[in-house]
C-alpha positions in Angstrom: 21.1 -20.3 1.9 18.5 -23.1 2.0 14.7 -22.6 2.1 13.1 -24.3 5.1 9.9 -24.8 3.2 11.3 -26.4 0.0 14.7 -27.7 1.1 16.3 -26.0 -1.9 18.9 -23.3 -2.4 18.0 -19.7 -3.1 20.9 -19.3 -5.6 24.1 -21.0 -6.8 26.6 -22.0 -4.2 29.4 -20.9 -6.6 28.2 -17.3 -7.2 24.6 -16.3 -6.9 25.1 -12.8 -8.5 26.8 -14.3 -11.5 24.0 -16.8 -11.8 21.4 -14.0 -11.8 23.3 -12.1 -14.5 23.7 -15.2 -16.7 20.2 -16.7 -16.3 17.9 -13.7 -15.8 19.6 -10.6 -17.1 21.4 -12.1 -20.2 18.6 -14.6 -20.7 16.2 -11.7 -21.2 18.7 -9.7 -23.3 19.2 -7.0 -20.7 20.1 -4.2 -20.8 19.6 -4.1 -24.6 15.9 -4.9 -24.3 15.1 -1.7 -22.4 17.1 0.6 -24.7 14.8 3.2 -26.2 11.9 2.2 -24.0 10.1 4.9 -21.9 9.0 2.2 -19.4 10.0 -1.4 -18.9 8.4 -4.0 -16.7 9.9 -7.2 -15.2 7.8 -9.8 -13.4 9.5 -12.4 -11.1 7.9 -15.5 -9.7 10.1 -15.8 -6.6 11.5 -12.8 -4.7 13.6 -14.9 -2.2 16.4 -12.8 -1.0 15.8 -10.0 -3.5 19.1 -10.7 -5.3 17.5 -10.5 -8.8 15.8 -7.1 -8.2 19.1 -5.7 -6.9 21.0 -6.9 -9.9 18.4 -5.6 -12.3 18.2 -2.3 -10.5 21.9 -1.7 -10.6 22.0 -2.6 -14.3 19.2 -0.2 -15.0 20.9 2.6 -13.1 24.2 1.9 -15.0 22.7 1.7 -18.5 19.3 3.5 -18.8 18.7 7.1 -19.6 17.4 9.5 -16.9 13.9 9.7 -18.4 13.4 5.9 -18.4 11.4 4.0 -15.7 11.7 0.4 -14.5 8.8 -1.4 -12.9 9.6 -4.7 -11.1 6.9 -7.1 -9.9 7.9 -10.0 -7.6 5.8 -12.7 -5.8 6.9 -14.4 -2.6 4.8 -16.8 -0.5 7.3 -17.1 2.4 8.9 -13.7 2.8 12.2 -13.6 4.6 13.0 -11.2 7.4 15.3 -8.2 7.0 18.2 -9.8 8.9 17.9 -13.0 6.8 18.1 -11.0 3.6 21.0 -8.9 4.9 23.0 -12.0 5.9 22.3 -13.9 2.6 23.4 -10.9 0.4 26.4 -9.7 2.5 28.9 -11.4 0.1 27.9 -8.9 -2.6 27.9 -5.8 -0.5 30.8 -4.2 -2.4 28.7 -4.3 -5.7 25.2 -4.1 -4.4 25.5 -2.5 -0.9 23.9 0.9 -1.7 20.9 -0.9 -3.3 20.6 -3.5 -0.6 20.6 -0.8 2.2 17.9 1.1 0.4 15.7 -2.0 -0.1 16.0 -3.1 3.5 15.4 0.4 4.8 11.9 0.4 3.1 11.3 -3.4 3.1 7.5 -3.9 3.7 5.7 -5.4 6.6 5.4 -9.1 6.3 1.7 -9.2 5.7 -0.1 -11.0 2.9 -0.9 -8.9 -0.2 0.4 -6.2 -2.4 3.2 -3.8 -1.4 4.0 -0.9 -3.7 7.6 0.4 -3.0 9.4 3.3 -4.7 13.0 2.2 -4.7 14.1 5.4 -6.4 12.6 8.2 -8.4 12.4 6.0 -11.5 12.5 2.4 -10.1 9.5 0.8 -8.4 8.9 -2.6 -6.9 5.5 -4.2 -6.5 6.1 -7.0 -4.0 3.2 -9.5 -3.6 3.4 -11.7 -0.5 1.2 -14.6 -1.5 1.0 -17.9 -3.3 1.9 -17.4 -7.0 -1.3 -19.2 -8.1 -3.4 -16.6 -6.2 -1.2 -13.6 -6.9 -0.8 -13.7 -10.7 -4.5 -13.5 -11.5 -4.7 -10.5 -9.2 -1.9 -8.5 -11.0 -2.7 -5.9 -13.6 0.4 -4.9 -15.6 2.0 -5.0 -19.0 5.1 -7.3 -18.6 8.1 -7.0 -20.9 10.3 -9.7 -19.3 9.8 -12.7 -16.9 12.2 -14.0 -14.4 10.9 -17.6 -13.7 12.8 -18.1 -10.4 10.7 -20.3 -8.1 12.3 -23.3 -6.5 12.9 -26.3 -8.8 9.7 -28.0 -10.0 10.6 -31.2 -8.2 10.8 -29.2 -4.9 7.9 -26.8 -5.5 5.5 -28.3 -8.0 2.6 -26.0 -7.0 4.3 -23.0 -8.6 4.8 -24.6 -11.9 1.1 -25.3 -12.6 -0.9 -24.3 -15.7 -2.0 -21.1 -14.0 1.5 -19.7 -14.2 1.7 -20.1 -18.0 -1.8 -18.9 -18.6 -1.3 -15.7 -16.5 2.1 -15.1 -18.2 0.2 -15.0 -21.5 -2.4 -12.7 -20.1 0.1 -10.2 -18.8 2.8 -10.3 -21.5 3.4 -7.4 -23.8 3.9 -8.2 -27.4 7.2 -10.1 -27.8 7.8 -10.3 -24.0 10.8 -12.4 -23.1 11.3 -14.9 -20.3 14.2 -16.9 -18.8 14.4 -19.7 -16.3 17.1 -21.7 -14.6 15.1 -24.9 -15.1 14.7 -26.8 -18.4 12.3 -29.4 -17.0 10.1 -31.0 -19.7 6.8 -30.1 -17.9 7.9 -26.4 -17.8 8.9 -26.4 -21.5 5.6 -27.9 -22.5 3.5 -25.6 -20.3 5.2 -22.5 -21.8 4.8 -23.8 -25.4 1.1 -24.6 -24.8 0.5 -21.0 -23.7 2.1 -19.3 -26.7 5.8 -19.0 -25.8 8.8 -20.1 -27.8 11.2 -22.4 -25.9 14.9 -22.5 -26.5 17.5 -24.4 -24.5 20.6 -22.4 -23.6 23.8 -23.1 -21.7 23.0 -23.2 -18.0 25.1 -21.5 -15.3 28.0 -23.3 -13.7 27.5 -27.0 -13.4 23.9 -26.8 -14.6 23.8 -28.1 -18.2 20.7 -26.3 -19.5 18.4 -23.4 -18.9 15.6 -22.1 -21.1 14.6 -18.7 -22.6 12.1 -17.5 -25.2 9.4 -15.0 -26.2 5.7 -14.7 -26.1 4.4 -15.2 -29.7 0.8 -14.2 -29.1 -0.7 -10.7 -29.8 0.4 -9.4 -26.4 -0.7 -6.3 -24.5 -0.1 -2.8 -25.6 1.4 -0.4 -23.1 -0.9 2.4 -22.0 -0.2 5.9 -23.2 0.4 8.0 -20.1 -1.7 11.1 -19.4 0.3 14.3 -19.4 -1.9 16.9 -17.7 -4.2 16.1 -14.8 -6.6 18.4 -12.8 -7.5 17.5 -9.2 -10.6 18.9 -7.5 -10.1 19.0 -3.7 -7.1 19.8 -1.5 -7.5 17.4 1.4 -5.5 14.3 1.9 -7.2 12.5 -1.0 -6.7 15.2 -3.6 -3.2 16.2 -2.5 -2.1 12.6 -2.4 -3.3 12.2 -6.0 -1.5 15.3 -7.0 1.7 14.3 -5.2 1.8 10.8 -6.8 0.8 12.1 -10.3 3.5 14.7 -10.2 6.1 12.1 -9.2 4.9 10.0 -12.1 5.7 12.8 -14.5 2.4 14.5 -15.0 1.6 18.2 -15.1 -0.9 18.7 -12.2 -3.1 21.5 -11.0 -5.3 21.3 -7.9 -8.5 23.3 -7.5 -9.9 24.0 -4.0 -13.1 25.9 -3.3 -12.0 26.9 0.2 -9.5 29.8 0.8 -6.9 27.3 1.9 -6.0 23.6 1.8 -7.2 21.0 4.3 -10.2 23.0 5.7 -12.5 19.9 6.1 -11.9 16.5 7.6 -8.2 16.5 6.6 -7.6 19.6 8.8 -7.5 17.6 12.0 -4.3 18.3 14.0 -4.0 14.6 15.1 -5.3 11.3 13.9 -4.6 7.7 14.3 -3.2 5.3 11.7 -4.8 1.8 11.9 -5.9 -0.9 9.4 -9.5 -1.9 9.0 -9.7 -5.7 8.8 -12.2 -8.5 8.6 -12.2 -11.8 10.5 -11.8 -13.8 7.2 -9.7 -12.8 4.3 -11.7 -10.6 2.0 -11.3 -8.0 -0.7 -11.9 -5.3 1.9 -9.2 -6.7 4.2 -6.8 -7.0 1.3 -7.4 -3.3 0.4 -6.9 -1.9 3.9 -3.9 -4.2 4.6 -2.2 -2.9 1.4 -3.2 0.7 2.3 -2.0 0.5 5.9 1.4 -1.1 4.9 1.9 1.5 2.1 1.0 4.4 4.5 3.5 3.1 7.1 6.3 3.3 4.6 5.1 6.6 3.1 4.6 8.4 6.4 8.0 7.3 7.8 9.7 9.1 4.9 7.8 12.4 5.3 9.2 15.2 7.4 7.3 17.6 9.8 4.0 15.7 10.0 4.2 14.8 13.7 4.4 11.1 12.8 4.6 8.9 15.9 4.8 5.2 15.4 4.0 4.2 18.9 1.7 1.3 18.1 -1.9 0.7 18.9 -4.0 -1.4 21.3 -7.6 -2.3 20.5 -9.5 -3.3 23.6 -11.4 -6.7 23.4 -14.6 -5.2 24.8 -17.0 -8.1 24.0 -17.3 -11.6 22.5 -17.8 -10.1 19.0 -14.5 -8.3 19.2 -12.8 -11.4 20.6 -14.1 -13.5 17.6 -13.0 -10.8 15.1 -9.5 -10.2 16.7 -8.8 -14.0 16.7 -9.9 -14.1 13.1 -7.4 -11.3 12.1 -4.5 -13.2 13.8 -5.4 -16.6 12.4 -6.7 -16.0 8.9 -5.1 -12.9 7.3 -1.5 -14.1 6.9 0.2 -11.4 9.0 3.5 -12.4 10.8 3.3 -12.1 14.6 5.8 -9.2 14.5 2.9 -7.1 13.1 -0.2 -8.3 15.0 -0.8 -10.2 18.2 -3.3 -10.6 21.0 -2.0 -9.6 24.4 -3.5 -10.5 27.8 -4.4 -7.7 30.1 -1.1 -7.7 31.9 1.0 -7.6 28.7 -1.3 -5.0 27.3 -0.8 -2.8 30.4 2.9 -3.1 30.0 2.7 -1.9 26.4 0.2 0.9 27.2 2.1 2.2 30.2 -1.3 2.3 32.1 -3.6 -0.3 33.5 -5.7 -2.1 30.9 -8.3 -4.5 32.3 -8.9 -6.8 29.3 -7.0 -8.6 26.5 -6.1 -6.4 23.5 -5.3 -6.7 19.8 -1.9 -5.1 19.3 -0.6 -3.4 16.2 3.0 -2.5 16.8 3.0 -0.5 13.5 0.0 1.7 14.3 0.8 5.4 14.7 -0.5 8.9 15.0 0.2 12.0 12.9 -1.1 15.4 12.0 -3.4 15.1 8.9 -3.1 18.9 8.5 0.7 18.8 8.4 0.5 15.8 6.1 -1.5 17.9 3.7 0.9 20.8 3.9 3.8 18.4 3.1 2.0 16.9 0.2 1.2 20.4 -1.2 4.8 21.4 -1.5 5.8 21.9 -5.1 2.2 21.3 -6.3 0.3 24.0 -8.2 -2.8 24.8 -6.2 -5.5 27.4 -6.9 -7.6 28.0 -3.7 -10.9 29.9 -3.6 -11.8 28.5 -7.0 -15.2 26.8 -7.1 -15.5 24.4 -10.1 -19.2 24.2 -11.0 -18.9 22.1 -14.1 -16.2 19.7 -15.1 -16.3 21.2 -18.6 -14.5 24.3 -17.1 -11.3 22.3 -16.8 -8.8 21.9 -19.6 -6.8 18.7 -18.9 -6.1 15.2 -20.2 -7.7 13.7 -17.1 -9.7 14.9 -14.0 -9.5 13.5 -10.5 -12.5 14.4 -8.3 -11.4 14.2 -4.6 -13.7 16.7 -2.8 -15.3 14.4 -0.3 -19.1 14.4 -0.2 -19.2 17.4 -2.6 -18.4 14.8 -5.3 -22.2 14.8 -5.8 -21.9 18.2 -7.4 -20.6 16.3 -10.5 -21.3 12.6 -10.0 -24.4 10.7 -8.8 -22.8 8.4 -6.2 -24.1 7.4 -2.7 -21.6 9.4 -0.6 -22.9 11.1 2.5 -21.5 13.2 5.3 -20.8 12.0 8.8 -20.2 14.6 11.6 -17.4 13.8 13.9 -15.9 15.8 16.9 -12.6 15.2 18.6 -11.6 16.4 22.0 -8.2 17.6 23.2 -7.6 16.5 26.8 -5.3 17.8 29.5 -3.4 14.8 30.8 -3.8 13.6 34.4 -1.2 11.7 36.5 -2.2 8.4 34.9 -2.9 9.3 31.3 0.4 11.2 30.8 2.1 7.7 31.1 0.3 6.4 28.1 2.7 5.1 25.5 0.5 3.9 22.7 -2.9 4.6 21.0 -5.9 3.0 22.7 -8.9 2.1 20.5 -12.3 1.1 22.1 -14.9 2.4 19.6 -13.3 5.8 20.3 -9.6 6.4 20.6 -7.0 8.1 22.8 -3.5 9.1 21.7 -0.5 9.5 24.0 0.2 13.2 24.7 1.0 15.1 21.5 3.7 17.6 20.9 1.3 20.2 22.5 1.2 18.1 25.7 -2.5 17.3 25.1 -4.2 14.0 24.3 -6.5 13.7 21.2 -9.6 11.8 22.1 -12.4 11.0 19.7 -14.4 10.8 17.7 -18.1 11.0 17.7 -19.9 9.4 14.8 -23.1 11.3 13.8 -24.5 10.6 10.3 -27.4 12.9 11.3 -25.2 15.7 12.6 -25.4 19.1 10.9 -23.6 21.5 13.3 -20.1 22.6 12.4 -19.7 24.0 16.0 -17.6 22.3 18.7 -20.2 21.1 21.2 -19.6 20.6 24.9 -22.0 17.7 24.9 -19.8 15.9 22.4 -16.7 16.5 24.6 -18.7 14.9 27.4 -19.6 11.9 25.2 -15.9 11.4 24.3 -14.7 11.6 27.9 -17.4 9.2 29.2 -16.7 6.7 26.4 -13.0 6.7 27.4 -13.6 6.3 31.1 -16.1 3.5 30.5 -13.5 1.5 28.4 -10.4 2.4 30.5 -11.5 3.0 34.2 -7.9 3.1 35.4 -7.5 6.4 33.6 -9.5 8.2 36.3 -12.3 10.8 36.3 -10.4 14.0 36.3 -9.7 14.5 32.6 -10.7 17.9 31.3 -11.4 19.0 27.7 -9.3 21.9 26.3 -10.7 22.6 23.0 -11.6 20.3 20.1 -12.4 20.2 16.4 -15.4 19.3 14.3 -15.6 18.2 10.7 -17.7 16.0 8.3 -16.2 12.8 6.9 -17.4 11.5 3.6 -18.6 8.0 3.7 -20.2 5.7 1.0 -23.2 3.6 1.7 -21.2 0.4 2.2 -18.4 2.2 4.2 -15.8 1.6 1.5 -14.1 4.3 -0.5 -14.9 5.1 -4.2 -11.6 5.0 -6.0 -10.9 4.7 -9.7 -12.4 5.5 -13.1 -16.0 6.5 -13.3 -17.0 7.5 -16.8 -14.7 10.3 -18.0 -13.2 11.1 -14.5 -11.4 9.4 -11.7 -12.8 9.5 -8.2 -11.0 9.4 -4.8 -13.7 10.0 -2.1 -15.7 8.3 0.6 -12.6 7.4 2.6 -14.4 7.8 6.0 -12.5 7.3 9.2 -9.5 5.7 7.5 -8.9 8.7 5.3 -5.1 8.9 5.7 -4.2 5.4 4.7 -7.0 5.1 2.1 -6.3 8.5 0.6 -2.6 7.8 0.3 -3.2 4.4 -1.4 -5.8 6.0 -3.7 -3.2 8.5 -4.9 -0.7 5.8 -5.7 -3.4 3.7 -7.5 -4.7 6.7 -9.6 -1.2 7.7 -10.6 -0.4 4.2 -11.9 -3.8 4.0 -13.6 -3.2 7.2 -15.5 0.5 6.6 -16.2 0.6 3.0 -17.2 2.5 1.3 -14.4 1.6 -1.9 -12.6 -1.4 -1.4 -10.3 -0.5 -1.4 -6.6 -3.6 -3.4 -5.6 -5.0 -6.8 -6.6 -8.1 -7.2 -8.8 -10.4 -8.2 -5.9 -9.4 -5.2 -3.8 -9.9 -3.0 -6.8 -13.4 -4.4 -7.4 -14.5 -3.6 -3.8 -13.5 0.1 -4.2 -14.6 0.5 -7.8 -17.0 3.6 -8.0 -19.1 1.7 -10.5 -20.0 -1.0 -8.0 -23.3 0.7 -7.1 -24.4 0.9 -10.8 -23.7 -2.6 -12.0 -26.4 -4.4 -14.1 
């Protein structure tokens, strides 16, 4: 198989799997190198077809002990589609088929940025779709072995620049190994200048030489994982943290002041799953892209949460939205299979009802029940409800995660406030019951739920204090819908609703990460499902020592300490 971008082969014509085993596995002394290691991390500079990760994964399953974990990081600027990967690796189905099928079943959206993928209970893949020169400085990990597998320096010189070797030195553990198919002089000199030994070895097949070596600098020390963690708050954010921490091997206990879980904003029976993007690539856009892509994979695997991946249309209501939507499509590096702008006729076909303007279309958008998601996350997690923690000193644990929405201010002085929101359940009429996808227009409307009703919402009232369901707010939601989508008619009737208070920070970005002696996961606002799930994954990796599932710039924009710098 030949790359269109670099006019070079992805692997040996003779036998790609044997080449991988000779160059990258044997070249890094695997499996011997991970024997006796609780956790082992490999970083690869060209994912390609995924052949290397499949070979390493199989070797790990065949040779490692049950308590060991493998973290694999891989970077790819031009990700292949699922069908291309399947076709390329079909010759090795007999040996790798079970691993290939699992990888392709959870292969991420082809959108630029970080993709954290759990291949199994003890093997993870952090796949970064980006230029290696941009991706490596964003990565935070402790790497034990390097697979230098970009296309040949003569075909792809940009990858083999000094930033590669400098970042290898930054990320390498003490004595980290590397192996590469190329023995080019510039590569050898770059590695040596950054503190790596260089040894020529016999290449694979007709190739005379390859190189391998070790990092001879001080190197990183792996983080000691936390064993016991307490989580305050049993909404999506807190239960996501508990779920991910428990999966990472921690002892976890959740404390909830209310008599049951998901009594606040996480208790909604239906919510939409959308990204939150910016017209130019930014740290915020990178964060929400990663969170949306992660949530999509996570939610598809969950049972009994009313997950409905029916896509979403965002109406282009004005010139500002037109500018922003065009920016999303042109600047953020999403493949057209995941984002597009549709004219009114095409949008109407997708929606199943008449739409009078162009729309931004996310085929991967969805709806689900946040309440049922919380119930699913809570399974097998130790939770104490009706317990009000007044001081963090009450808790006996190695680490504490505070995830109790705006009540975080009980313990920490951060600018998180409450925003009242009300949603409305609508009885479908003859037009609306044909709706096939979410509509977003400032508010939102879902297709009929399992109950037969639409969910329509939501008001945004930073000044609101009432926890009652108000008829005037039902009226506001219905009027907003009819103004945006006149074809839906004027005979929609409310049949109940729900009111809660979202937690939102001053800059409308969440607060996630270490803050003094605790970890925070709060301020997730109207994107609480995708943000809360990603926060749980990030906090678990932070406390247990694995590669972080987000880039450095995205982490900086959600850092709780951002309000207290200087």
